[in-house]
Residue, then its C-alpha position, 0 to 999 in steps of 0.5 A: m111266048p110261042e104261038g101254040l104253046i100252053l102253060h099249065h100250073a097247079s102245085v107240084l110236090l118234090d116228088e114230082r118235079t125234075w130239073v132241065n138246066a134251070v127249068p123245073i119240069t113235072s116228072v114222067r111218072r106226074t107227065l103221064t098222069d095229068c095227060a090221062v086225066d085232062g083226057l089225051a088221044p088214047d092212042v098217044l097216051r099209050q104210046a108214051a106211057r110204053q115208051a115210058v115204061r121201056r126207058g125205064l123213066v117209070t114203071k107199071p105201078d107209077l101209071t093208075e091214072v094212065d091205065k084208068a083213062l085207058k081202061q075203056f082202050g086197052r089198057v097201058n100193056g093191052 
């Protein structure tokens, strides 16, 4: 495994995963939610969430946990 790579393991529902070639990965919504829960730096989390919305990968209602995590720092749209 490459240095600095951290693998996370969890039960992931079918609608929370997608595939890149033969590799299962979490959906954008699930990834952003996990990052919010794990305390990713607010500025990075907000930027990722805004880009995902702008690209049509998630909708604003998909970002409930992200908004909660950013509440004290200004929400995704704030």
